[in-house]
N, C-alpha and C positions, 0 to 999 in steps of 0.2 A: 585585415582582408578586405578590399573594399566590397559592397553588394554586388549579388552578382544577378546584371538587369542584360537579360538574353539581346535585346536589340543594340545597346553599345557593343557586348561582346561580336555580334554579327559583323559590326563595323570596323573590327580594331581586326579581326580576322581578314579580313577583308583587305584591310590595309597591309596587312604583314604578310599575305598570300604573294602580294606582287611581288616581295625582296627574297623567293621561291623559285631556283630554278630547276631545269631537269639537266643534269650529266649526263652525257652520253659518252662512250670510250670504244677505241678500237684497240685490242689487242692482239697482238700475231702470237700465234701459239703453235709450237714447231712439231707437228705430229711426225709418228714412223713414215718411215721410206723418204725421209728428207723433205715433207711437202710442210708449209707454212699456211696454218689455216687461221683469218681474222678471224677473232671473237669478238662481240659484242656486248658491251656492260653497258649498267644504268645507274643511275643515284642521283641525288639531289644535292642540293647545294643552299648557299644562306650570304645574299649579300651584306658585307657588312661595311666596307666603306668605296672610296671612288674605285674602279675597276679592278675591286680583289671580293673573291667569292670563296667563303671559305667551305668544306665539304670534308668526309673523311678521309684520311690514307688508301681506307682499302679499296675506296671506291675507284681511286687513280691508279693506283700501283702496277706498274707494268706497260701504261697505257701508252699507245703510239700518238694517238690521236684521242683528243677531246673539244667534245662540242657544249655548248651551253643554250639552251632555249628557254627565252624568257614567259612570260605568264601572256603575254600575248601572241605566242607564236615568234617571236623574232629569233631567229640564230647567229647565234656568236660562236669563233671559236676561240678556246684558250689553251692555254700553256700553265705546267705546274711552277708554281713560284718556289715552292718548299714543303716540306714535311716534318710532321713531325709523328715518327709512326708508334712511340711510347704511349703516346695519349690520343690516336688514330686520329690526327687532324693533317689537314693539307690547304694550302694555300692556292688557289686558280686565279690567273691573273689573266683578264679580257684587254683588249683596248677600249673598249666602249666605256667612256667616261661619266655619262651621266643614268648611273641606274639610283636604284629606290632602297637606299641602304635600311637594314631593321633595327628598329631600337633594341639595343644590348640592357637587359635588366642584370639583376646581382642575384647570383645565384649560393652566395652564401645565405641570404634571407627566405631561404626555401625552408618549407615546412610538409612533412609528413601532412598528407589528408588536403594538400591542397591542389583544388583544381587547376590543370593544364590541357593544352590541346598540341597534338604531335601533327604539323602538316610535309607533307609531302609532295615530289615533284617527278615521279618514277617513270611517265611516260611522256610529258609535255603535251597532255591531248587539251582538247579544247574543253574549255568549262574550266579548266584552271587546276590549280594544288589540292589534294586531297586533306581532310580534316578528319581526324578521331579524338576523340576527348577520355580523360579519367582524371585520377590526383597521383600524387605524388606517393608512392608508396613506402620507399625507403632512400636512404641517404647514405654515400660515404661505400656502396658497395663495387666488390671486385668480383670480376669473373675471367675465367680464363676461355679464354677462344683462339682460334685456328692460330691467331697471330701474336699469343703468350698472355699473359695476364695483365687486363687493363683493371686501373686501380680506380678510386675514390669517384665513381658513377652514381648518378641519380637512377632509379627503378620507377619506373611508371606502370601504372596498367592502359594506359593507352597506347593503340593498337599503331605498332611499328612494322608496317608491313614491309616486304621487299621491296628494294628500289628508295626505300626512306631515306636510308643512311646519307648522313648531311643535313636532313631539314633540319627546321626548327623545334625546338618544344616551346612553346609560348607560357605564361600567364594570362589570366584575364583582362591583361591592359593591353595585349598585346606583345609584351616584352620579350625576346626570348631569351630565355634561364638555363637553354643546355641544349644541344647538339645528338639527333639521336645519331645512334651508331651502332647498336646491335640488338639481337632476339636470340632468343635461345629456343631452338626448336622444342617442339610437345611439351614447351612450360607453361601452357594455359595464357598465355598473350602477356607475358611479362617483358617488360623492352627496357632497354638502358640508353642511357644517354650522357654526354660530357658535360659537368657543367662551365656553362657559358664564359665564369671567370678563370676556369683554367684554357677551355680553348681561347679566351680572347688574349692571353697572355704567351699562349705558342703562335697566336697568328701576328701577333705585335713582333714576335723573336724574328717569324719567317719574314714578314716585310721588312722589318729593320735590316736583318742579315742575311735574308735569302735565305736560313735554315736557322733551326734552335741553338741556343746558345745554353746547355744546360749544366749548372754543376755537379762535379764529380768528384767519390769519397775513393770508392775502386775495393769497397767490401763487400762480399755475401757472407750471408748470416741466415738463423731463425729467430723468431721469438720465444724470449724464455719463458717458460710456462713452470707451473708448480712439477707437474709429472715430468719436465723435461729435468726441471732441476733435481728433484728426486732420484732420475734416471743416471745423471753425468755424474750424480752430488759436487752440485752449486750452490754455491753460500746465499744465493738470491732468488726468488721467483718474478723475476721481471727483467728485462734490458732487452739487447741484442747479441746473443753469441756469435761470435766472427767466424764461420766455418772456413773462408780463403779470402785473402788478400792477395790484390791483381800487382802482379812486379813493377818497380818505379812507378804505382799510384801514387794520389796524396797520401792514402792510411799506410802505404809500405813507407814512405819518406820518413813519417811520422814516429815512427815504432810500432806501429799497431800490427800485431802477430794475428793467427787462428789459435781459438780458444778465448782471447780476451773476452770480456763481455761490456759491450758500449752500453752506461748509464744515462749520459747526459750528451748535446751536442750545444753549443754553445749557449750553456746555461738552460737548455730547455730537456726537461724527462724525457729519455727515447723507450718509453717502455716495450714497444714491438717496433717490426721492423719497416710496418708504416708508417710510424710516426717518426724514424730515423729515415726516409725517404724526404718524408713531408718537409722537415727543417731543413735539410738539404739542399732543398728544390727550393728554398724562401730564400735561399742566397745567391750570392752574387761567384763568376767568376773570378780567380784571385783572391776570392774573403778568406780570410785567415779567420778558424775557428777552434776554440779550445773545445776537446772532448775527453770527457772523464772517463774511465776507463775501470775495469774489477780485473785483476791478472793474479792468479793464488793468493787472494783473501785480498788482495789489497787493492785501495783505491789510489788511482795517478791519473794524470790529466799531459796531454799531449795536445798538441797544435798542429793543424793540418793548415794547406792554404789549399784551395779549393781550386779544380782544375777544369777543361772543357771536357765533356764527354766524348771520348773519341770514337 
């Protein structure tokens, strides 16, 4: 890790702050007695390329109108280019082309204890974005939110205040290592952010295809543990026990049935559901993968062609 020098850090924070925008939304709430009430919302965004702003899906969900305010107060009109609800990522497109894009880092190199700064622009006020500091508390976290389970998150103790969703989490070199996404109320300042490598992949797919192109197998299951293996009398204590197979899915077409235990996908061990999902997401739509399964104490292999997530 580079040496901490306050003057240089303040300089890079000033630079990255120019790439952080305020995102304001207007949603139409259908009230009782057939009244429609406009509801204002706010969040932050991170400029990642020409005319493209990265933010959270939950910031812009249901928005009828989106406004983007730059650090100098310049206001722009934005539109949703595409979203990835699973990872809470969205791309806002603006017509302004000369925007100061942030420098993106490599979240695969993050270390627990590494110093980071959370930046947000929730109000678009004079004086610029807000900055809070902390460290990386943990990696590969999963949380349950109102939007469902969000996986592979970065946990930090840097304060992520309401309205900072969509703003960047940066290292001491000013490189974006994650995108702030959520806080757990009453959890003593525990904040979460989407690793930038994952957010960048989502953004690239959205910009290229106007939406996420995600590979899909079509199974749901649970991680096999010693307790589950003992309870169900399973011959192994690791893997993914298939609970449901979607009819007509790649898994269904390959012959996988409920009760099978997935041991490997494309030669990689799938000791838990997170690993199975991770290996699927590494593949491409249309890719053929070999899946090793355990059925009635017999290990066999099947082939499945991954499809686009419906």
